[in-house]
N, C-alpha and C positions, 0 to 999 in steps of 0.2 A: 393295619399293615401298611408300611410306607410304600408309596408309589414310586416306580423307577423313574429316574431322570430321563427326559427326552429332549433332544436338541430341537429348538424351534424350527419350523419349516415355513417357507414363504408361501403365499397363496399361489395356486396353480396359474401359470402363465405370467407371473410377475416379471417385468422386464429388468434387464440390467439398466442402470441409470448412470449417466455421466453428466455432471455439470461442469462446463468449461467457463471460467470467469476471467476475462481480461481486466486490466487495470488502466484507468486514465485514457479512455478512448472516446473520441468525438463521434457524433452521429454521421458526420460527413468525411470520414477518413478512409474507410475500407472500400475497395472496389465493389464489394457486394451491395453496398448501400450508396453507390454513386461517387465515392471518394476516389482520389488519385493514387492511393497506395495499393498496389496489386496484392490481393489476398486470395489467391487461386484455390486454396484448400477450404476457406470459408465459402467461396463461390460453389465449390463442389457439394458441400454439405447442404447449402441452400437449394441446389438444383435437385436434391432428392427429398427435400423437406419443405419447410415453410419459413418465410420471413415475416417478422413483426416490426412495425414502425412506430408503435405507441407503447413501448415497454419503458418502465420507469424505475429509477434507482433513487437513493437518498441524496445523491450529489457528492458523497465522499465515501472512502473505502471501508473503514471499520464498521460504521453504522450500516452500510449497504450489506456487508457480509453477515452481520448479526441478523438483519431482517431476512436475508436469503436463507440462512441456515435454520432459523427458528420459526419462520412463518408469522412472526409478530412484528409490529412496528419497532423501529430501532430504539426508541425511548423506553418502550415496554421491556425490551431486552437489555435495559440499563446501558445502552450504547448511544446516548444522545450526541456524542462526538467521539474523538479519538482518545485512546488510552493515554497518550503522551500529554493530553490536555485535560485529563480527568479531574473532576472536582468531587467534593464530599456529598453532593446531591445524588441520591440513589440512582436516578435515571441517567446520570452523567458519570457514574462510577466506572463504567466499562466492565463491570463484573457481571457477566451473563448469569442470571439466576437459574436455579434448578427447576423453577416453575415454567421455564420456557425451553424445554428440551429440544435438541437439534433433530433435524431430519435423519442425521446419521444414527442417532440413538434409537429413534422410532423404527427405522428400517432394520437395524441390527437386532432389535427385539422381535422382529418378524421374519427372521430367517435369512437376512442379507449379511454379507460381509461388507465392511465400509472402510474406505481409505481416503486420506486427505494428503494431497501433494501440493507443495508450493507455499504460498503465502498464508500465514496465520496472523491476522491483526486483531484477534479477539481474545488473547490472553494478556491480562494486565502485566506490564513489564516488571512490576514489583513482585510478581508471582512466577517469574521466569528463571529463577535460580535453582540450584540443586536442592535447596530447602523446600521447594514447592510452595504451596500445595499444587497438585497436578490435576485437580478436578476441572479446571478451566483450560487445560491444554487439550488439543484435539483428542488424545486418547482418553481424557477424562470426560469428554463431551460426546461420547458415543462412537468414536472411530477406532477401528481395530488397529490401524496403522497410520503413522504420520511421518512424512519425509519432507522437510522444508525449513522455512525460517519464520521466526516470530517478528512481530512489529510490521510497520507499514511498507518497508522496502528493505532490500539488501543489495550489497555489492554483487554483481553477477559473476565476477571473476573470483572474488574472495567472499563467498556467502557465509553467513553465520548459521550453520546448518545443525539441525537436530534430527535424529532418527528416533521417533517416539519422544522420549524425554532425555535422551542421551546426546550430548554434543558430539558431532562427527566432523571430520575434515574431508574436503574434496580429495579424490584419488589422483588428481593431476594438477599441475600449475597452469596459470594463464598462458605461459610460454609453450606448454605442451598441448594447448587447445581446449582447456577447461572453460566451460560456460554453464551456469546453473540451469538454464533453460533446457539444454541437451541432457544434462544429468537427470533432472526430474522426469523428463519424458522417457528416458531409458528405464528409470525405476518404475514408472507407472505401467509401461508396456510389459516389463518383466513380471510384475506382480499380477497383472491381469491375466497373462498367459498361464502363469503357474497356478493361479486359483482355478481357472477353467480346466486345467489338466487334472487337478486333484478332485475337484467337485464341480463337474460340468453343469449340474442341475441347480447349483446354488447361485442366485443372482448377486451381483455386486453393485455397490453404490460408490462411485468415484467422484470426489470433489477435486477438480484439476484447476488450480489457481496460481498460474505463474506470476512472477513479479512484473512481467511485461504487461502493459506498456508504461508502467510507472517509472519515473526517474529512479536511479541513474540509467540513462539510455546507453547501455553497454552493448556494443556490437563490433565485429571486426571490420577492417577497411574493405575486405572482399564484399561484404554485404552493403556497406555504406556507398561504395563506389558505383553500385548499380543505379544509384539515383543522382549521379553527378549531373547537374544542370536541369534536373526535372522540376525544380521549384523556382527557377530564375524568374518566372512570371510574377512572383510575389503573392502575398495573401489576398489582395483585392481580386486579382484575376483568378486565383485558385477558387475563391468562393463563387464567382460567376460560373466557372466551368463546372464545378460540382453541382451547383444549383440546377443547371441545365441538364446534367446527367441524371440527377435525381428525378426531375420531371419526366424525362424521356423513358427512364426505367420503371416509372410508376412507384418509386419509393416514397414520393410525396404526392399528394393529390393535386389535380389541375387547379390552377388559381392560387396556389400557395405563393406567398410573397417572400422575397429574400429580404431579411431584416437589414437595415442600413448599418454602415460602419459607425461604431460609437466613438465618442471623443477620446477614449483612452487607447485607441488604435490609430497610429499615424498612417496616412496614405503611403502606399509603397513607392509611388513616384516622387515623394519628397525626401526619400532617404539618400544618404551619401554612399559611396562605393564600399567603405569599410562596414557600414551597417548591413548592406545587402550581402556582403561576403560572409559575415558572421551568421546572420539570420538564415541564409540558405544552407550553410554548412550544418547548422544545428538541426534544421528540418530534414536534410538528407540523412543525417545520422539517425534521427527518429524513424524515418521511413525504412532505413536499412534494418533497424532493430525489429520493426513490425514485420517486415518481409521474412526475417529470420524466425520470428515467433510463429508466423503462419506456417512456415516450413516444418517446424518441430511439431506443431499441433497436427499437421498433415500426416506425420509419421504415426501419431497416436490414432488418427482416424483410419489409416491403412491397417493398423494392427487390429482394430475393432472388426474390420471386415473379415479377418481370418478366424474369428471366434466361431465355435460351433453353433451358437445362437445369435449370430451377428444381427439378423433382422429384428430380433426382439431386444434391441438395445436402444433405449431412449436417450438421445443426446440433446441437452439444452445448453446452447452456446450463447452466453450473455456477453456481448461485445463491449465490455467496460462496466466498472462498478460506479462510474460517474462519467460526466463529460470530460472533454480534453482539459488538461491541466494548465493553468496560467501561473503556476508556482515558480516558473523559471524567471519571472520578473520581466521588466520591459526590454532588456537586451539579451535575455537568455543567460546561461551560466555554465561554467565547467565545474562548479561546486555548489550544488543545489542546497546542501546543508547550510551554507552561508545565508542563503535566502530565507530558510526556515528560522534562522536566528534573527531575522529582521534586517539583514544587511544585503543590499543589492550589489552585484558585481559590475564594476565599470566595463564598458565595452572594450576598452583598451586591454584590460586583463584577459578577456576572452580571446581577443584577436591574436595576441602574442603567444597564446598557448594552444592554438587550434591543432597543432601537431599531436596533442594528447587526446583529441576528441574520440570518444567511444572506447578508449583503452583503459587499462587498469588504474592509471594515474588520474583519471577524470571521473567526475560525477555529473554528467551533462543533463541539461534540460533546455528546451527551446523557449523562445520568447512568448510573452502574453499573446501577441497578435496571431501567431500560428495556432494557438489553442482556440482563439476566436474563429479563425478560418476552419479549423477542424470540426467545429460544431455547426457548420452550415446545415440548414438555413436559419438556425436559431440565434437568439441573443445569449450572451454570457457564457460561463465556463464552469468547471469544477468548483465546488464549495458553494456556488450560488444556487441554492435549492429553490429559490424563488422562481427561476426561469428554466425553460426546457433545455437550454444549453448546458445546464449543470446536471439535470436529472433524467433526460431522455436518451436511452441507449438502444442500439440495434439488438435484436435477438433472432437466432435461427434455431429451429427445432426439427429434429429428424428422428423418425421411428419407423423404419421400413415396414414392419409388421402391421402398423396401424395408420400410418400417414401416407397418403398419395400426394406427390408433389403438385403444387398449385402455383401458377405464376402470379396469382392475385395475392398481393401483400395483405397480411392480416392486420387490421387497424383497430383491434380491440384495445381499450385502455387497460393495461396490465401493469402490475407492480411486483417488485421482488417478493413481497409477502404472499403473492399468489402462487409461487413456485412450489412450496411445500404441499399445499392442498392438491395441486395438480399431480405431483409425484405420488401422493398417497392414493388418489383416485385411480391413477394408472396401474398401481400395484395392488388394487383391491384391498387396501388397508385403511381402517378407520383411525383417526387420531385418538389415542387413548386419553381417558380422563385423568389417569395418573401414570407417572413414569417413575420407576424405582420407589413406589410408595408415596410420591409427592404429587399433590394435585396440580394440574396444569392450567395455566392461563389460556383462554381461548385463542385460536388462530385468528389473525386479523384479515387474512386473505381469502380468496375464493378460487376454486379450480377453474382453469381456462382450458381443460381437456376438451370441452365441446368445440373449441375453435379449431381443433385438429381436423374436424370434418365439416364444420359450419363456418363459412367465411363471413357470415353476418353476425357472429357472436360479438356482443358489444363490450364485454368486460365489466369492470367495477364502476359504481356510481360516484363514490367519494374517496378522496385520499388527501391527507395533509402532507406538507413537506416543511422541514426546518433543519437548517445547518448554520451554525455561526450567526444566528439571528436573521439569516435570509430565509423567508418563509412564504408559503403559498398554500392555497386551498383549492382543490378541484371538486366540483360537484355538478353532475349531470351536464357535462359538456362545457361548463364555464370554469374559468380559473382566475383567481385573484392573486397577485404577486406583490411582495414587498422586498426589494433588494436593499441590503443593509451594509455589508462589509465587502472589502476588496481582497481577493485571494492572494495578491502579490504584496499586500501591506500587512504583515504580521504585527506591525507596531501600531496599527490603527484599531481603536475601539471607540466608535463614535457615541455609543449610548443613545439616549433620546429616542427610544423606539416609537414613542407616540408621534414623532415628527416624520417618520418614514412615509414616503409617497407610495400609495398602493395603486397598482394597475389592474385592469380587468380585460380579459380576453374570452371570446367565444370560440373555443377550439373546434367546434363542429364546422365552423365557417372559416377559421383562421388557424391553420395547422401550425404555423411558425411563430405565433404570438407577435404579429406585426402590427395589429390594429388595436390600440388601447382604447377601450370603451368606458373607462372609469368616469369621465366627465359626462358622457351621454347617458349612462345608466347607473347613477349613484345608488339606487335602491338595490340592484343586484350586487353591487360591490359590498354594500353594508351587510347584505344577507350572507355573502361568503366570508366576510370578516368575522361575523358572529359564529359561523360554522367553524372557522379556524379556532376561535377561542374555546368553543366546546371541545373540539378534538384535542387542543393543547392541554386542557385541564384533564381530560379523560386519559390521555396517554403519557402525561408527565413531561410535557415540553417546558413548562415554566419551572424556575425562573430563566429567562433568556440571559445568555452570557456571550458577549461579542469579543472577548479578549483573545488575542492571538499569542504573540510572544510572551505577554504577561502571564497567561495561563500555562503556557508551555514551561516556563521557568518557575512556576509556583510549586511549593512543596507537595510531594505525592506521598501516598501511604508507604510506610516502611515495609521491608520484607517481613512477612508474618513471623512473629517470634523474635524479631530484632528489636533493639532499643531505639525507639524513635528519636530520642535526644542524644544518641550515642556520638561521641567525638573521638573515640579510640577504636581503631580497627586493626585486627591482627590476621595475617594471612600466611599460609605456607605455599610452597610451589605446587602447582596443580589447581589452584583456585582460579578458574578461567570461566569465560562466558557469563560474567556477572553483568546484567543490564544496567544501564546508566542510573536509574533511580535507586537501584539496590547497591550501588557502589559508594565509596566515600564521597561526600559532597566537596569535591576539589575545585569547583568553580565558584567564583564570587566569595572565596574564603581564603584566609591565611592557613597554611598547613605545613607540617613537617613529615617527611617520609624517612624512615630508618630501615635499612636492609642489612641483615647479618648474613654474610655470604662466605663461602670458602672456595678458593680457586687456586690456579697455578700461575699466578703472575701474568705475564704477557700472553699466555695461552688461554686465558679466560675469555669466554665469548658468550653473548646472549642477552636476552631481555630479562630484566629484573621485574619491571612493572610496565604495563602498557594499557592505555585507556583511550578508546576512540580509534580513528583510522585515517584514511586518505583525506577525507574532508577536513577533519580537525581532530586534535587529540594530544596526548602527552605520553612520553615514553622515557624511561630510565633504563639504559642498557650499557653493556660493556663490550668494547671492540678492541681486540688485540691487547687486552688487559686494562684499557683506559675507560673509566666510567664517563658516560655522556648523557646529558639530559636534553631532550628536544621537545619544545612546545610548538605544535603545528597549529597556528592560528589561520585557518582557512588557506593553507598552502603557503603561508609566510612562516618560516621556521626560525625560532629563536633557539640557538644551540649553546649550551654551556658544557664545555669539555674540560675534563680534569687535566691539570698541568703535569701529572705524573701517573704512571700505571699503578695498578693494585700490587701490593706485595704478595708473596706466596702465603698460602694458608688463610686464616680467618681475617676478615675485615668488616668494618661497619661503614656503610655508605649512607650519608645523610643528605637530604635535599630540603632546604628551607625555602618556602615560597611565601614571601611577605607581600600580601595583597593590599592594594591601595584603598579598598572599600568601595561600596556601591555595586553596580551591575556592569560586568564587562570591562572593568577598569584595568589599570596596569599592575605590575608587580615587580619586585626585586627578587633575584634568585641567587642562592648560595649553595654550592656543591662542596661537600666535605667528605674526607676519607679518614677514618680513625681520629676524628676530632679536628683535623687540619683542613682549613679552607683551601680547596684546590681549583676553584673556578667560580666566577660570578657573572651575572648578567641582569638585564632588565627588559621589561616589556611595557609598551604604552597602552596596549589593549589586550584583553583576554576574552575567551568565549564565555558569553553570559548566559546562553540558553542550554544548548545540547551539543555534544561532540558529534552526534549523528547516529549512524546505523551500525556501529560496532560496539564492543563491550569492554569491560575491565578484566584484567587478568594478571597473574603473577607467574613468572618463570618462562613465559613465552608470549608472543603477540599473535593470537589466533585471528583468523579472518584477515582483514586488510591490514597492511603495515602502516603505522603512524608516520614513518619516515622512509624515504627511498634509500636511506643509508644502509639498510639491511633487507634481506629477503625473509618474509614471514614464513614460519613462526619464530625463527631465530631463537630456538630454545636454549636456555642457559645451560652451559656444559659443566658448571661447577655444582656446588651445593648451596641452595638457598635455605637457610635455617629458619628465617622469619622475616616478614616484611610488615612493618607497622605504619599506619597513617594516623596522625593526630591533627584534628581540626582545632584551630585556635579561636 
């Protein structure tokens, strides 16, 4: 006789669990950890819980998130680096395997409901189309609900949004006050309240991962102006002030040294007036964005307090998935996608466009030196996994039912892989040997639940680090470091790993990695180098790959089921939100686009094809009946406009893009209507890497507009019968 189906129940007393994960935050930025950016809501959470000052990430976002969600090292979860830089090596494929099930899936199988809000940088972008597969989307990795964006970042005013696996659009425009941070917070609060109203005894797991503080740093002038003049002292004085605050607050132990300014940071007092104006404005903008993000997270925290089981809610607030980011380049930028393509923005370009700062027409990022200052007291920055400036982030934990506030900062050596075991122990759940019938790889971490009540808990004994060939090995208080690449030089791939200089630090005596002992203790250094080699072989770190822009622009897997050698692409209206690797390869190639449309002459309006967005992209659209092609090369627009409007009825619009060859080179452009050439143009350079954080679509420009000449989505008001793209 068949047994009746029964819904799984959670263990008695299992807590609600919320993981809050910020992006690109330095150890010395929040007021909670001695920084000069006020974060009052993080302060409040810390005042009822615990602060951790030796928590570690992988030094970059996608791998950090894979480690956090699976409890395995990022290479084991096939996430050795970011999906946009994926290679054919399994551990760098960014395709999280089913043998490393997420905490969302394990908890859901044990009576929890699970939700993912915000950033998802763990679904390969060639799997982000309507064709799927969807098993590596949040809803395929154990989460009941997803509301957010795929990829490393999104435009906060024009986000590329999905609800579960369905593309959705914001309900307001930027002019009406839309911002993604507010939107996702509203959604999270509403779902949390509704779930507890329907099933008050069912615990939830919420993964709350906003795009903040990753670039683009989007915030209104109202928030930015709160920080006017607050950073005029410059980055050198900022570090001195924060270092003193950290000592006074007990965030860092007595005797900690402030690491010196490196040669890649200019002394503040040597800068001219224009440099100071730009650099302070970009930092004020970042601080405003951070204050705004703290405000929104405060609303979430307040909503938790209204739950019937508020005290039994475990909040793990990880303040950054890596250290502060230096990807804005030496001068900062209003177009950070340009930097990711290996092109730095001249200071003059930023200065003359400061009126756009923080708004929808900008994609801002602050300069390298503010990232260095933000990581006080450590060396280096995001991506540099070799040093603590890249991999050490603050963490705050609150659980009123089990944690009594303690002013003593917890100094256990803890890593992202330790979070899953901690949650499972808190919920009285054992990690299953199989999930959905698939044998599971062992967890890499260990629970730090004991630290909730034991301030002497020491944490893990060993941990390796590797990102972009920047590598490190920690063992029993000692740490060996080899810095290899520069985060602001995507064009740099030095190779020669055997020539890297290794450093050695005793972290028990040297919290900030200020005293290199490599020359004094070569035996200990050799011991740690050997340990790194063992870990690298065990967890699949090799082969090392230090390519930046080169790997970014290298071929990626095709959409599953697509022809990998295809050169003929056919679309109908409504084909939207196609990510860059899944779209026609219209960069570094000659191509022809043909659109068969039906309109009403001068009344015809709207987008035929759009690819990319504010940072860079291409669009073919019709305005007042006139076909127009616009190539946005990092805010430099090459426009080819038809000399005559479309006739009534059916027309064929053709765009010939005759590329010069190579990478990022120029092109000649010809626009034709019904076989007649109606406009020509030329370009000296084109985008060689990626258009950025928006997608390809036909019939409308979803997300950010490629050009300010229209308001997105500027949907085509006629009939698009077919759009074809032929790669030559």
